[in-house]
C-alpha positions as CSV (number, residue, x, y, z in Angstrom):
1,X,112.8,130.2,-7.0
2,X,116.4,130.6,-6.0
3,X,116.1,132.1,-2.5
4,X,113.9,132.1,0.6
5,X,110.4,133.2,0.1
6,X,108.7,135.8,2.4
7,X,104.9,136.3,2.2
8,X,103.8,139.1,3.8
9,X,100.0,139.4,4.6
10,X,98.8,143.0,5.1
11,X,95.7,145.3,4.5
12,X,98.1,148.0,2.6
13,X,100.3,146.1,0.0
14,X,100.4,149.3,-1.9
15,X,102.5,150.7,0.9
16,X,105.2,147.9,1.1
17,X,105.6,147.9,-3.0
18,X,107.7,150.8,-3.5
19,X,110.0,149.9,-0.9
20,X,110.3,146.4,-2.3
21,X,111.4,147.6,-5.6
22,X,114.1,150.0,-4.2
23,X,117.7,149.7,-3.3
24,X,119.7,146.8,-2.5
25,X,116.6,145.1,-1.7
26,X,114.9,145.6,-4.9
27,X,117.8,144.5,-6.6
28,X,118.2,141.2,-4.6
29,X,114.7,140.6,-5.4
30,X,115.2,141.4,-9.2
31,X,118.2,138.9,-9.0
32,X,116.0,136.1,-7.7
33,X,118.0,136.0,-4.5
34,X,114.9,136.2,-2.5
35,X,111.1,136.3,-3.5
36,X,108.2,138.6,-1.5
37,X,104.8,138.0,-2.1
38,X,102.2,140.6,-0.9
39,X,98.8,139.1,0.0
40,X,95.8,141.3,1.0
41,X,94.1,139.4,3.7
42,X,90.9,141.5,3.4
43,X,90.2,139.4,0.2
44,X,89.1,136.5,2.4
45,X,86.4,138.7,4.3
46,X,83.0,137.1,4.3
47,X,80.9,140.1,3.9
48,X,80.3,142.7,1.2
49,X,81.9,145.4,3.3
50,X,85.2,143.4,3.3
51,X,85.1,143.7,7.1
52,X,88.1,142.1,8.7
53,X,87.9,143.8,12.1
54,X,85.1,144.1,15.0
55,X,84.6,145.2,18.4
56,X,86.3,143.5,21.4
57,X,84.5,141.2,23.6
58,X,84.5,142.7,27.0
59,X,84.8,146.4,25.9
60,X,87.6,148.5,25.5
61,X,88.9,151.0,22.9
62,X,89.8,150.2,19.3
63,X,88.8,147.1,17.1
64,X,90.5,143.5,17.0
65,X,91.1,141.6,13.8
66,X,88.9,138.7,13.2
67,X,90.0,135.4,12.9
68,X,88.0,134.0,9.9
69,X,90.0,136.1,7.1
70,X,93.3,135.7,8.3
71,X,93.1,132.0,9.3
72,X,91.6,131.0,5.9
73,X,93.9,133.3,4.0
74,X,97.0,131.4,5.7
75,X,95.3,128.1,5.0
76,X,95.0,128.9,1.4
77,X,98.7,130.2,0.7
78,X,99.9,126.9,2.7
79,X,97.9,124.8,0.1
80,X,99.1,126.5,-2.8
81,X,102.6,127.1,-1.9
82,X,103.7,124.7,1.2
83,X,104.2,124.9,4.7
84,X,105.8,128.2,5.8
85,X,107.5,129.3,9.2
86,X,104.7,131.5,10.4
87,X,105.1,135.0,12.4
88,X,102.9,137.4,13.4
89,X,104.3,140.9,13.8
90,X,103.0,142.4,17.1
91,X,104.5,144.1,20.4
92,X,104.0,141.0,22.5
93,X,106.3,139.0,20.6
94,X,110.2,138.2,21.0
95,X,112.5,140.9,19.9
96,X,114.1,140.3,16.6
97,X,117.8,140.3,16.2
98,X,120.5,139.5,14.1
99,X,120.3,135.8,15.0
100,X,116.7,135.7,13.9
101,X,117.4,137.3,10.6
102,X,120.3,134.6,9.9
103,X,117.6,132.0,10.7
104,X,115.0,133.6,8.3
105,X,117.7,134.0,5.6
106,X,118.2,130.0,5.8
107,X,114.1,129.5,6.0
108,X,112.9,128.4,2.8
109,X,109.3,129.9,3.4
110,X,108.4,132.7,6.0
111,X,105.0,134.1,6.3
112,X,104.7,137.8,7.9
113,X,101.5,138.4,9.3
114,X,101.0,142.5,9.7
115,X,99.0,143.4,12.6
116,X,96.7,146.2,12.8
117,X,94.1,148.1,15.3
118,X,94.2,146.7,19.0
119,X,95.8,143.6,17.7
120,X,94.7,139.9,16.7
121,X,91.9,137.8,17.9
122,X,93.9,135.6,20.2
123,X,92.6,132.0,18.8
124,X,94.4,133.2,15.4
125,X,97.7,132.4,17.3
126,X,96.5,128.9,18.6
127,X,94.9,128.0,15.1
128,X,97.9,128.6,13.1
129,X,100.8,128.1,15.6
130,X,102.1,131.7,15.0
131,X,105.3,133.0,16.6
132,X,104.7,136.5,17.8
133,X,107.7,138.9,17.0
134,X,108.5,142.4,17.7
135,X,111.2,144.8,16.5
136,X,111.5,146.8,19.9
137,X,109.6,148.2,22.6
138,X,107.3,150.7,21.1
139,X,104.1,150.5,19.3
140,X,103.3,151.2,15.7
141,X,100.2,151.7,13.6
142,X,100.8,148.1,12.0
143,X,103.2,145.8,11.1
144,X,104.3,146.6,7.6
145,X,107.1,148.5,8.7
146,X,108.4,145.6,10.8
147,X,107.9,143.0,8.2
148,X,110.0,145.1,5.9
149,X,112.9,145.3,8.7
150,X,112.7,141.4,8.9
151,X,112.8,141.1,4.9
152,X,115.7,143.6,4.7
153,X,117.8,142.3,7.6
154,X,117.2,138.7,6.3
155,X,118.3,139.8,2.8
156,X,121.6,141.1,3.6
157,X,122.7,137.8,4.8
158,X,122.0,136.0,1.7
159,X,125.0,135.4,-0.2
160,X,125.4,137.5,-3.2
161,X,122.8,140.1,-2.2
162,X,125.4,142.8,-1.4
163,X,128.2,144.2,-3.5
164,X,130.6,143.0,-1.0
165,X,130.2,139.9,1.3
166,X,132.1,141.7,3.9
167,X,129.6,144.0,4.5
168,X,127.1,142.0,6.1
169,X,130.0,140.1,8.3
170,X,131.2,143.3,9.7
171,X,127.8,144.7,10.6
172,X,126.8,145.8,14.1
173,X,125.5,142.8,15.9
174,X,127.7,140.2,14.0
175,X,129.1,138.9,17.1
176,X,126.8,141.1,19.3
177,X,128.7,144.2,19.3
178,X,128.3,147.5,17.5
179,X,130.3,148.2,14.3
180,X,133.5,150.4,14.5
181,X,133.6,154.0,13.3
182,X,133.7,154.8,9.6
183,X,135.7,157.7,7.7
184,X,135.9,158.8,4.0
185,X,137.1,161.6,1.9
186,X,137.9,164.5,2.5
187,X,140.5,163.6,5.0
188,X,140.0,167.0,7.0
189,X,136.3,168.2,7.5
190,X,135.9,171.6,9.4
191,X,139.1,170.8,11.2
192,X,137.9,167.3,12.3
193,X,140.8,164.7,10.7
194,X,140.5,161.1,9.9
195,X,142.3,159.3,12.4
196,X,145.8,158.7,11.3
197,X,145.9,154.9,11.7
198,X,143.5,154.5,8.9
199,X,145.8,156.5,6.5
200,X,149.0,154.5,7.7
201,X,148.3,151.4,5.3
202,X,149.2,149.0,8.1
203,X,146.4,146.7,8.0
204,X,147.1,145.0,11.3
205,X,147.0,148.3,13.1
206,X,143.8,149.3,11.4
207,X,142.3,146.2,12.5
208,X,143.5,146.4,16.0
209,X,142.2,150.0,16.1
210,X,138.8,149.1,14.7
211,X,138.2,146.3,17.2
212,X,139.1,148.6,20.2
213,X,136.9,151.3,18.9
214,X,134.0,149.0,18.0
215,X,134.3,147.5,21.8
216,X,134.5,151.2,23.0
217,X,131.4,152.1,21.4
218,X,129.5,149.0,22.4
219,X,130.5,149.7,26.1
220,X,129.4,153.2,25.8
221,X,126.0,152.9,23.8
222,X,125.0,149.5,24.4
223,X,126.5,148.1,27.6
224,X,123.6,145.3,27.5
225,X,125.6,144.0,24.6
226,X,129.1,144.5,26.2
227,X,129.3,141.0,28.4
228,X,129.9,139.4,25.1
229,X,132.3,141.6,23.5
230,X,136.0,142.3,24.5
231,X,136.6,145.1,27.1
232,X,137.9,148.3,25.6
233,X,141.7,148.6,26.4
234,X,142.2,149.8,30.1
235,X,139.0,148.7,31.2
236,X,138.3,145.8,33.7
C-alpha cells in the first residue's frame, strides 16, 4: 500500500462503491495513492436476523446501534490490519475542516464508522476510544455521505492525486479564507465580461486581484473566517 488506508464501516457498502470508483477519487484509488476498504458490520451480528440495533433504554423514538457487532468488527479489523485512528461520524462530533482533512491525509490508517438510526450505544465510544466527527450542523440519515466527504477531502491533499498540485494549495480554507472567483471562455457571456485584469498577462496584478477578491468574498460570505484573512482594500 502506497498511501493512507481508510476503512469505512457501514450497513450499506453498495451505496458507497459507485462513488469510490468515479472521478478523481476513483483515479487516485486506482493509482494506489490511497486505499479504501468497505466493511459491513452487520456481518458481526449475533442472531440469524443479523440484528444491529435495538430499542433505547428509557424509552423514546427510533432505534440505537448495538455495541457488540461494532466493537467486535473493529477489533477484528485492527487484529488483521493494525491499529487505526478511529472516528465515528455523528452530529455530536467536532466539525470537520481542512485542517482535519490534512491530518487524515497524513495518517496511515483511519477507520470511519457510519452512524444510522438514533445513533450509537454510548459504550461504543468508550470501548473503542472513538473520535466523534460531524461535517456540519445538520442531520442526515447516516454517516455514509460524511465518510465520503472525509475521504475525498483528504485525497485532494495527497501528492499526485490531482492533475495540478496547485489546485489543492489554492482551494478554499487553505489558510482559512475562501477561494477567489474563477472565469473561463467565452470572454463575454450574455453581456457579462471577464474582468480585464485576468486578460492582461500581468501576473503580479492578477495575483493581487485574486487575493483582494478572495478576501472580499470571505468577509461577505463567511465573516467567521475573516479575522484570519487580510481585510479587503478600503475596509478596517
